[in-house]
C-alpha positions in Angstrom: 74.2 56.8 138.9 74.5 54.0 136.5 75.3 53.5 132.9 72.8 52.2 130.3 69.9 50.2 131.6 68.9 46.7 130.7 65.3 47.0 132.0 66.1 45.5 135.4 65.6 48.8 137.1 61.8 48.4 136.8 61.6 45.1 138.6 60.2 45.3 142.1 63.0 45.3 144.7 61.5 42.3 146.5 61.7 40.1 143.4 64.4 37.5 143.2 66.6 37.5 140.1 67.4 34.3 138.1 69.4 31.8 140.1 68.0 33.1 143.4 70.1 36.2 143.7 68.5 39.2 145.3 67.8 42.1 143.0 69.4 44.5 145.4 72.7 42.7 145.3 72.6 42.4 141.5 72.0 46.1 141.3 74.9 46.7 143.7 77.2 44.5 141.6 76.3 46.3 138.4 76.8 49.8 139.9 80.1 48.8 141.6 81.3 47.3 138.3 80.6 50.6 136.5 82.2 52.6 139.4 85.3 50.5 139.5 85.8 50.6 135.7 85.5 54.4 135.8 87.8 54.6 138.8 90.5 52.5 137.1 90.4 54.8 134.0 90.4 57.9 136.2 93.3 56.5 138.3 95.3 56.1 135.1 94.6 59.7 134.1 95.6 61.0 137.5 98.7 58.9 137.6 99.8 60.4 134.3 99.0 63.9 135.6 101.4 63.3 138.5 104.1 62.1 136.2 103.8 60.8 132.6 105.8 57.7 133.5 103.9 56.8 136.6 102.1 53.4 136.6 98.4 53.6 137.3 98.6 51.4 140.4 101.2 53.6 142.0 98.8 56.5 142.3 97.1 54.9 145.3 100.5 54.6 147.0 101.1 58.2 146.6 97.7 59.2 148.0 98.3 56.9 151.0 101.6 58.5 151.7 100.1 61.9 151.3 97.6 61.1 154.0 100.0 59.3 156.4 103.4 61.0 156.0 105.7 58.1 156.6 104.9 54.4 156.3 106.8 51.2 156.2 106.8 49.4 152.8 105.1 46.4 154.6 102.2 48.7 155.7 101.8 50.0 152.2 101.8 46.5 150.7 99.2 45.3 153.2 97.0 48.3 152.5 97.2 48.0 148.8 97.0 44.2 148.9 100.3 43.3 147.1 103.3 41.3 148.1 106.6 42.7 149.3 108.4 42.1 146.0 105.7 44.0 144.1 105.8 46.8 146.6 109.5 47.0 146.4 109.4 47.3 142.6 106.8 50.0 142.8 108.6 52.0 145.4 111.9 51.8 143.4 110.1 53.1 140.4 108.6 56.0 142.5 112.1 56.7 143.9 113.5 56.8 140.3 110.9 59.4 139.4 111.8 61.5 142.4 108.4 61.2 144.0 109.2 59.2 147.1 112.3 58.7 149.3 113.2 56.1 152.0 114.8 56.6 155.4 115.8 54.2 158.1 113.0 53.6 160.7 114.3 54.9 164.0 112.1 52.3 165.8 113.7 49.4 163.8 117.0 49.8 162.1 116.2 46.9 159.7 113.1 48.6 158.3 112.7 51.7 156.1 110.1 54.4 156.2 108.8 55.7 152.9 107.6 59.3 152.4 106.7 61.7 149.6 109.5 64.0 148.5 108.6 67.7 148.2 108.1 67.3 144.5 106.0 64.2 145.0 103.8 66.1 147.6 103.5 69.1 145.3 102.4 66.9 142.3 100.0 64.7 144.3 98.4 67.8 145.9 97.8 69.4 142.5 96.1 66.3 141.1 94.0 65.7 144.3 92.9 69.3 144.3 91.8 69.0 140.7 90.0 65.7 141.4 88.2 67.2 144.4 87.1 70.1 142.2 85.7 67.7 139.6 83.7 65.9 142.4 82.3 69.3 143.6 81.3 70.2 140.1 79.8 66.7 139.2 77.9 66.5 142.5 76.8 70.2 142.7 73.2 69.1 142.5 73.5 66.8 145.5 72.9 67.9 149.0 76.1 67.9 151.1 74.5 65.5 153.5 74.0 63.1 150.6 77.7 63.4 149.7 78.6 62.8 153.3 76.3 59.8 153.5 77.8 58.3 150.3 81.3 58.8 151.7 80.2 57.1 155.0 78.6 54.1 153.2 81.6 53.7 150.9 83.9 53.8 154.0 81.7 51.1 155.7 81.8 49.0 152.5 85.6 49.3 152.3 86.1 48.4 156.0 83.8 45.4 155.5 85.8 44.2 152.6 89.1 44.3 154.6 87.9 41.4 156.7 
């Protein structure tokens, strides 16, 4: 699960690391750092697979839209954790690439709903299917219950970090 060791793996879990930090939390920090670095690199690759001119950060927007059909830009901005100006710029770029479109929100004429175009949906689905196939291949030696437990724990971690 982790890259390269520095010998800390052999320390007893109840030992406290230098500075009083718990070994478990240092291990968590190390593993999350590796995971996030790999995820950023992977996200860039997936973004380029969707469209060669797509910014890495925009891939997450496309996935969110793929899962939720139509969303307001403010909802997307809140989910991704960026401001309205940044979101507006990213959505404009996605529109220019033909991956998303906007339409007036019937519930509020001042707001817009964003959705994937047919082309955007086709491209995102293709990349997500390939990514899922990679997970199946890479985790083939895992029990499906372990995969489900990992997904559950990551979901719990993500929800806890939203607070």
